C-alpha positions as CSV (number, residue, x, y, z in Angstrom):
1,M,-25.9,3.3,22.7
2,D,-26.2,-0.1,21.0
3,F,-23.4,-1.0,18.5
4,E,-21.3,-3.9,17.5
5,I,-17.5,-4.1,16.9
6,R,-16.3,-6.2,14.1
7,R,-13.2,-6.7,12.0
8,A,-13.3,-4.3,9.0
9,Q,-13.1,-5.5,5.4
10,P,-12.0,-3.6,2.3
11,A,-15.6,-3.1,1.5
12,D,-15.8,-0.9,4.6
13,A,-13.3,1.6,3.3
14,D,-15.8,4.2,2.1
15,A,-17.6,4.2,5.5
16,I,-14.3,4.3,7.4
17,A,-13.1,7.3,5.3
18,A,-16.5,9.1,6.0
19,A,-16.3,8.4,9.8
20,H,-12.6,9.6,9.9
21,L,-13.4,12.8,8.1
22,D,-16.5,13.4,10.3
23,S,-14.4,13.0,13.4
24,I,-11.7,15.4,12.2
25,R,-14.2,18.0,11.0
26,L,-16.4,17.9,14.1
27,L,-13.9,17.2,16.9
28,G,-10.6,18.7,15.4
29,P,-11.7,22.4,15.7
30,R,-11.7,22.0,19.5
31,A,-7.9,22.2,19.4
32,Y,-6.8,23.2,15.9
33,D,-7.2,26.1,13.5
34,P,-9.2,25.6,10.3
35,E,-6.2,25.2,8.1
36,T,-4.8,22.4,10.2
37,V,-8.2,20.6,10.2
38,I,-8.5,20.9,6.4
39,G,-4.9,19.6,6.0
40,W,-5.6,16.7,8.5
41,G,-8.4,15.4,6.3
42,A,-7.2,16.4,2.9
43,H,-5.8,13.1,1.7
44,L,-8.2,10.7,3.4
45,K,-9.6,8.6,0.6
46,P,-11.2,5.1,0.8
47,A,-8.2,3.6,-1.1
48,L,-5.9,4.6,1.8
49,Y,-7.7,2.2,4.2
50,A,-8.0,-0.7,1.7
51,S,-4.3,-0.4,1.0
52,A,-3.4,-0.4,4.7
53,M,-5.6,-3.5,5.2
54,A,-3.8,-5.2,2.3
55,R,-0.4,-4.4,4.0
56,G,-1.6,-6.1,7.2
57,E,-3.0,-3.3,9.3
58,A,-5.9,-4.6,11.3
59,F,-9.0,-2.4,11.2
60,F,-12.2,-2.6,13.3
61,V,-15.5,-0.8,12.9
62,A,-18.3,0.1,15.3
63,V,-21.6,-0.4,13.6
64,A,-25.1,0.6,14.7
65,Q,-28.1,0.1,12.4
66,G,-25.8,-0.4,9.4
67,D,-23.9,2.8,10.0
68,V,-20.2,3.0,10.8
69,L,-19.8,5.1,14.0
70,G,-16.0,4.9,14.1
71,F,-13.0,2.7,13.6
72,S,-9.8,1.6,15.1
73,S,-6.7,0.0,13.8
74,H,-3.5,-1.7,14.9
75,R,-0.3,-1.4,12.9
76,V,3.4,-2.1,13.3
77,D,5.9,0.5,12.0
78,G,9.5,-0.5,12.3
79,G,8.8,-2.9,15.1
80,V,6.7,-0.3,17.1
81,H,3.1,-1.2,17.7
82,G,0.5,1.5,17.5
83,I,-3.2,2.0,17.4
84,T,-5.6,4.6,16.0
85,V,-9.1,5.4,17.1
86,Y,-11.6,7.8,15.4
87,V,-15.2,8.2,16.3
88,R,-17.9,10.3,14.5
89,G,-18.6,13.5,16.4
90,D,-22.2,12.5,17.3
91,A,-20.9,9.1,18.7
92,A,-18.2,10.6,20.9
93,R,-18.3,10.0,24.7
94,R,-20.7,7.1,24.3
95,G,-18.4,4.1,24.8
96,V,-17.7,3.6,21.1
97,G,-14.1,4.7,21.2
98,S,-13.3,2.7,24.3
99,A,-14.7,-0.5,22.7
100,L,-12.8,0.2,19.4
101,S,-9.6,0.7,21.4
102,R,-10.1,-2.7,23.2
103,A,-10.4,-4.4,19.8
104,A,-7.2,-2.8,18.5
105,E,-5.3,-3.5,21.7
106,A,-6.4,-7.2,21.5
107,A,-5.0,-7.4,18.0
108,A,-1.8,-5.8,19.2
109,I,-1.4,-8.3,22.0
110,A,-2.1,-11.2,19.6
111,A,0.7,-9.8,17.4
112,G,3.1,-9.9,20.3
113,A,3.0,-6.2,21.4
114,A,4.1,-5.4,25.0
115,T,3.6,-1.6,24.5
116,L,1.8,0.8,22.2
117,E,3.2,4.1,21.1
118,I,1.0,6.8,19.5
119,D,1.1,10.4,18.3
120,A,-2.2,11.6,19.9
121,S,-4.0,14.7,18.5
122,L,-4.6,17.4,21.1
123,T,-8.3,16.6,21.0
124,A,-7.7,12.9,21.9
125,V,-5.1,13.2,24.7
126,E,-7.7,12.9,27.6
127,F,-9.4,10.0,25.8
128,Y,-6.1,8.1,25.6
129,K,-5.2,8.9,29.2
130,T,-8.5,7.3,30.3
131,L,-7.3,4.2,28.5
132,G,-4.0,4.0,30.4
133,F,-1.7,5.8,28.0
134,E,0.9,8.1,29.5
135,E,2.4,11.2,27.9
136,T,6.1,10.8,26.9
137,G,6.6,14.1,25.2
138,R,5.1,16.7,22.9
139,G,5.9,17.6,19.3
140,T,4.5,17.6,15.9
141,H,3.0,15.0,13.6
142,T,3.5,15.4,9.8
143,L,0.2,14.9,8.0
144,S,-0.1,13.3,4.5
145,S,-0.9,16.8,3.3
146,G,2.6,17.8,4.3
147,R,1.3,20.1,7.0
148,S,2.4,19.6,10.6
149,M,0.1,19.5,13.6
150,A,0.8,19.6,17.3
151,C,0.6,16.3,19.0
152,V,1.3,14.5,22.2
153,F,3.5,11.4,22.2
154,M,2.0,8.7,24.4
155,R,2.8,5.1,25.5
156,K,0.9,2.3,27.1
157,T,2.2,-0.9,28.6
158,L,-0.1,-3.7,27.7
159,T,-1.3,-6.3,30.2
160,V,-1.5,-9.8,28.7
161,T,-4.2,-11.8,30.4
């Protein structure tokens, strides 16, 4: 699949929200009940991504023929570096997520990160393991809807080259 990875801009917020919701709705049901999937995507609006960008979260998009196939981001919460990767259901398992992850990890390294810590959805655990993340525990993640969903806590030690 041919695509390019580029830094996202606030103008990409609508496309990022659409890709995020598509990923949740198409891939989420593999591990979660319908109520959890609905709650997971309930508060995802374009303004959320534009606001995060304004606060310094670095976003990247994978684009093919003008369409956003997915996104990644790097953020720092309380000194802990983390990344997020979401890919549209029809772009999954085609190298898009791995390329997006590399972009977010490069941003983390540039920001001084030595490790990344994430709350991985059950649908994404194997993906993150292939990227070198290791499970550190299991628990729940509270969604912006207030609903909790099962997740796997994961960590990756970054290699600075």
